[in-house]
N, C-alpha and C positions, 0 to 999 in steps of 0.2 A: 504494500500500500504506500504510494508516494504522497508527499505533502505538496499541495499547490501553493503558489505565492499570491494568488488573487485575493484581493480584499473582498469581504462579504458584508453586505448590509442587511440588517434585520429591522423589521417593524414589529415591535412587541407591544401589544396593547395600545398602539398609537404613538409610541416613542421610538425614535430612530437610533439604532446602534450600529457601529461599524467596527469590524475586526478582521482578522486574517485566518486563513485555513491553518496556519502554523499554530496560532493560539488555540483554535478549536481542536486541533489534534491532541492537545494535552488532556482533553476530556476522555479520550480512549475510544477503542473500537466498539464498546458496548453502550456508548452514550447516544443521546438524541442527535448529536452533531457528527456522528461517524461518516455519514454520507457526504458531508461538506468537504472532507479532505480525502475522499476516495477518487482515484484517477478516473474511474468509470462514471462518476457523477457529473451531470451537466449542470454547471453553475448558472445557466441562464434562468432567470425568473420571469414571472408573468407581469410584475408590476414595477417597471422602471428599475430593475436591479434589486428590488427589495424582497426579502423573504418574510412573509407575514406569519407571526405566531400569536395566537390569541391567548396569551398568558400574562401574569403579573410583571410589569416592566421593572419594578423596584427589585424584585428577586433576580430577574435576568441581569440587571446591572451588577448585583453582588456576585453572581456566578462568573460573569466576565472578568471582574476584578480578581476573583479567586483563581481563575485559569491564568491570568497574567502575572500575578504576584505570589500566589500560594497562600495568601492571607484571606481570612473570612471576616468581612466587615458587614454586620447586619444592620440595615437602616433602622432608625428608631421607630418608624411607622410599620415595620414588618415583624410579626410575631415569629418565634422559632418554629411553631407548628406549621405556619404557612410556608416558611422557608424550606422545611423538610419535605412538605408535600410537593413543592415545586422542584426540589432537587430530585425527588423520586421520578417525576415526569421526565426530567432531562437526563436521568441516569447518572447523577452526580453525587449520590449519597456517600459513596466512599471518599470522594474528594472533600466533601463537607466534614465528614467524620475525622479524616486525617488532619484537616485544618483546625479542628476544635481542640484536640489534645495530642500529646506527643507519645512516643513509646514509653511503656510503663517503667517507672522508677519509684520504688517505695520511699526513697528519701526526698522526693520532690512532690509528693502527692498533695493535692489541694481539694478541699470539699467543693463539689459542684452542685449539689442539691440533695434534698430529702424527699422521699415518696411516702405518703401515708398509705398504709395497707387498706385493702378493701374488705377484709374479713375480721371478725372479732376473735379475740384470743391470741395467745402467744404463737409466734411463728416456729416452725419446725426446722427449716433449712432454707438457705439461699444459695443459688449457684449462678455464677457469671457465665454468659454464653460466649461463643467464639467470636461473635460480631459486635460485642459490646452491650447486648441486652442481658436480661437475667430472668430467673424464675424463682418464685417464693412459695414455699409450702406452708399452709395454715390448716391444721386439722385434716379434712378430707379434700381440700382444694389446693390447686396449684395455680398461682397467678403468674402470667407470662407477660414480659415487657420486651418490646424491641429496643434497639439502641437509642431511640429518641425518647424512651420511657413512656411510649404510648402502650396501653394495655391491650393485649390480644384476648380473644375468648379464653376463659378459664378452663382448666382441666378439673372435672368433677368426678370423684370416685364414690359418690353416693354413700357417705358416712363411714367409709373405710379410712382408718387413720394412716397417714402417709409417714413412712420412716426415712426415706431418702429420695432424692431426685438428682438427675444429672443430664447433661447435654451430650447426645451422641454426635450431632452436628448442629449447624445453625437452624435446621428445619425440624429436628426431632428431639424429644425429651423422653427420658426413661424415668419411670416412677415405681418405687417399691413401697408396698403397703401391707397392712395387717390383714389377715383373714377375718372376714366378718363373722362374728360369733353366731353359730347356728346355721351359717350359710356355706356349706362346703364348696370349695373351688372359687370363692369370690375374692380371695386374697391373692397375694403374689405380686408379679411384676408385669408391666406392660410398657409399650412405647407409644407416644402420642405425637400428633402434629403440633408443632409450636405455633403455627399460624391459626389453626382452627380448633385445637383442643380435642380432636377426634382420635379415638383409639385406632391404632394401626395394627398392633399385634399384642397378644397376651401370651406369656411364657409359662409353660407347664413344667412341673417336676414329675419325672417318671421314675418309679422304682420297679424294675422288671417290666411287666406289661401294664402296671397300674399307674393311674394318674393320682398324685397325692396333693392334698391341701397343704398349704404352707404359708407362713408369714415371711415376707421378704424384708431384709434389713439393708445393710450397707452395700453399695454397688461400686464397681470399677469397670473400666473399659480399656482395651488395648488397640493397637494399630492393625491387628489382624481381624477386626470386626467381631471380637468376642466380648460378651458381657459376663461379668462375675458378680454373684450376689450371695450374701449369707442367707441361709434358709433354715427356718425353725418349723419343723413339722410335728405331726401328732404321733408318729411312730418312729421309724428309723431314718427319716430323711432330714437329719441334722448335719449341716456342714456348708460347703461352698458349691453352688451350682454354676455351670458354665453353659452358655448358649451362643449360638450363631445369631447375631443381631439381624442378619439379612433373611435367613430362612426361618428363624424362630425355633430351630430344633435344639434340644438339649444335647450337648456333645460330650459332657463330662460331669463328674460330681466327686468332690473331695469330702469323704465322710469324716465326721468329727471323731478324733481318737478318744479313747477312754480317759476321763479325767481332764479333758481339755475343753475349750470353748470356741467354736467356730460359727455355729449357727446364730449366735447373738452378737456377732462382731459389730463394733461401732465404726470401724474404718477398714476399708479394703483399698489397696493401692497396687497397681501393676508396675513392677520395676523392670524397665527395658534392659537395664544393664545386667540383670541377673536372670532374666526370663522366669522370674518367680513372682508370686503374689504375696504381698504383705497383708497379714490379718491381725487386727488388734481389737481385743475385747477389754474394755477399760472400766475403771472405777468412775462413777458409782453404780453403773449398771450391774457389775459384779463386785463381790467383796474383794476378789483378787484380780490382778491384771494378767492378761495372756497376750503375748506378742509372738507371732510365728511367721516364718517364711516358707511358703508352700511351693514345692516343685511338682507340677502335675505330671512330669515324666516319671517320677518315682513316688507314688503315693503311700509307700510303706514307711517313709520317714520324713521328717521335716528338715529343711535346710538350716533353719534356725528356730529355736524355741526358747522363750524366756517367760517366766512367771514369778510373781512374788508370793505365790502360794506356799504356806508353811514357813515363811521367813518373817521375822519381826520387822514390820514396816510401820514407820511413823506416818502421821498424816502429811508431813512435809515431803514424803517420798512416794506418795500415791500418784501413779501416772494417770493423767487426764486426757492426753492425746499423744499420738505417735505419727511420725512421717518418715519414710525412707528417702535417703539422699544418696543416689548412686554416685554422684560426682565426688563425694568425699568418702564413700564406702562406709556409711554409718546410718543408724536410725536415730532420729532426734525425738526425745520425749519431753513433756512439760508437766509440772505439777501445779497445784492450785495456787502457788505463790509466783508463778511464771518463772521459776527456775528451770533452766534447760539441762537436760541430761543426754548423754550419747552412748550408744553401744555399737560395737564393731559389726558391720553387716556381714562380714566374711567369717565370723567366729561363732559357731553354733552354741558355744557355752558362754557367750559374752554377758557381762553384767553392765548395769547402767553406771556411767561415770558422770556424776553431777558436777556442773561447772558453776560455782557460786559467782564467778566474775561476770556471768551473763545475766544475772538477775537485775531487775529494775532498780533504779536509784532509790525510789520510794517503795519499800516492800510492804505489801498489805494483803491480808487474807481476802479471799473471795467474799462478796456479800452473800446474803441469804437467798438471793434470787437464783432460779434454776439455770444458771449459766456457767459453763465450764470453759477453761481456756481451750482454744483451738489453734492448730498450726497450719501453715501453708508455706510452700517453697516456690519461688518464682524468679527465674533469671538470676540465680545465684544469691538471692536475698531470702532470709527466713523471717516469717511473720508469725506473731503470736497475739491473740486477743486476750485481754484481761480487763474485767469490769467494763468500763465504757470507752476503752482505747485499744488501739492495735499498735504493737511495737514492731519495729523493723530492726533486724540484726544483720550485720554485714561483715565481710572479711573472713579470713581463715579462722579467727578466734570468735566469730559471731558476737561482735561488740554491738551494743545497743546504739544505733545511729540516729533514729528519729521515731516519732510517735504520731499517729493519726488519732485525733480525739474530737468528739463533739459532745456538748453538754445536754443535748436533747435526745430523749428516747430511752434513757437508762442503760443497763448493762447490755453488752453485745452477746447474743446467744449463738450467732453463727456469722461467718464472713467467707467471701470467695473472691477469686481473681479470675477475670476472663475478659477477652477483647480489649486489653490494655486499660481495664478499669478494676477498681476494688469496690465490692459491695459489702456493707455491714448491716446485719439485721439486728435490731434492738428488741428487747423483751417487753419493756414497759408500755410504750405507746404505739406498738404495732407499726413501726416506721423503719425504713431502711435508707441508709446513706449511700451516695455515689461519690467515689473519689477518683480523680483523674490527674495525670501528669501534665501540667501546662506546657505549651510549646515554648521553646527557648526564643528569646527576642532576636529579631533580625538585626545584625550589626550593619 
């Protein structure tokens, strides 16, 4: 596709604009303007060289300026909602999104807005989507937002309590829920359209030839189109199920070893560096913590297993969350004081090495609210929630380098990073915050 040098004139809603095919080419081949810089397009127009577009001229002016300079300047008389709608028409949403915030950096995060929830009661989970949107679980509902924070149709599981949610891609959301009491087969896991909320597929657990009822817990996904989910059934279907997310077929099951806890796992995480699945069942769901590394090629043993069962454990050492870090060959854990601990990912008998130097400057026990510290790892930075703030740890020694905090909404019950945004779900006021990295100023 060649770029023509001809100047092009537009009449947009009665206002005249003039630009070049070179400028329009920046919009990309999937934009409204693609034909104007195609060698096969005849630039001759019907009205004295003008191409008429019956759209908002103020938005068009902002888009031309965006293509010319890379900066988005929204006119005072144009709402963001109108601008996003017009950007969708021209195929420029990605350009608008890129101009609004920079690549994710936890140490440069700025609060960009708060969204009041649409449902009563505490939220269960929040997950950032790959395109900058998010989904929030409240009870039996999942509320889905696109990257403009416009709400899509909700996912309704009809009184089934949701345990976990996750994005398979920008169009598809997986939901794990409890089996409805007295209704066999109503629980489990399904995938839904993020745009319409419609069920696309429901995943079954099979034991032999029988279909079993089960409660689905924590989920994880990998690049081979597999879904992993902790399963708690009525008989012997306790453990981790594996499904093909395209065909919906169950392809494997890791049954819970005697004296261990997999079916009630709080966190599952696929570790590409080890081709293993991290499973963590944590306090306070269980009196003891269980962290294991499962190799599905050899289900007779665990690649790593750690538990505080039988050992004298003080409250300060109870693990509240765990995350695998393949780059450093370790598993990071956090306690209720936000002290970080580490264990060797390659050592099956590893113990937790607590690092007091990583604790917050102001040490304080959790409040009485039902919120526990959560961990996330993103682009070499470690994130930990504590009460109403999220701390960022950086460098080889995981030093506390910044903190994101808002005074509205109470303690953070969950947070997630996706699409170069951080989303924090608060417990008190049914609100979630959106954090972004501002663009660096042009010199």
